[in-house]
N, C-alpha and C positions, 0 to 999 in steps of 0.2 A: 506495499500502501504502499509505500515511499516511492515509487517508481515505477515506470511499467519500461522492460528494458526491449530492447528490439534486434535482432539479430538481421542483414538484406549484405547484398550484392548489387551495386553496380557499376552498369557500363555508359560509357561515352564515347561520346566523340570533340577526341582535343585536336584539332589546326589535321587534322587527316587518318589520324595518328587513333585507334581504339587503346581507351583504358578500363579499363573494369576495376572492382577494391572490393572485399568484406568493409561495414561498416557499423559499426553499432552508437543505434539513438538511447540515449535514456528521459526517456517524459514523462513529466510533473503525474503526480491521476487526475483523476478526473473532480471536482468541485463538487463533485454526489459523493465521494468515497470521504473515509475519515479520514481523517487526515494526520498522519506522522508529524510534523512540522506545523507548527501558524500559520510560517509564510512559505511558502514553496519557490525560490529566487531560486531557478537551473544558470540565470545569470551572473548571477556573483558566486556560482558550484564551479562557471565554467571561467571564468577571470580565474580561482583555487586554482585549478588543475596547471592553467597556463602559463600565471605565474613557478607557479612548483618549481614545473620544470622546465621552462625557461634558466629560473635562477639557483637552480641542481641537479646535482647529480639521485638528486631521490624519482626513483622507473613512479611515470603515469603518464596512461593514456594518452595519445599524440587527440590533440580539442582538436576539430577544424571550424568548426561555425558552433551562434546557438541561434536559436530561432527563437524568436515573442509571438509566434502565431500559432493560439494555438488551434485554428483552427483546419490547420494545416493534417495534424495526426491524435486529433483534438488535448492537444496542452502541448505546454512554453518542449521546447526540448533539444541537446544540445548534444 
C-alpha cells in the first residue's frame, strides 16, 4: 500500500537506431487506498535517490524522471 511497482519493457527509435530497455516504475497509491504516509511525495523521493547516487558511492537505482501527472498511470510515478 505504500506504492505499486511496475516492470516493463520499452522500445523506441533514437535517430534511426532501435533502442530497448527494461525499466521499473514506482507509482504512488490511489487516493482511496489506506495511506502508509501522510503525504506521498514521489518528487522528493526521486530527488533524494538522484542526489545520493550523484554525491556518493552508495548503490542506488538510476532514476530517469519523475512524472507528476497522475492521469497517466493512476498516480504520480518515478
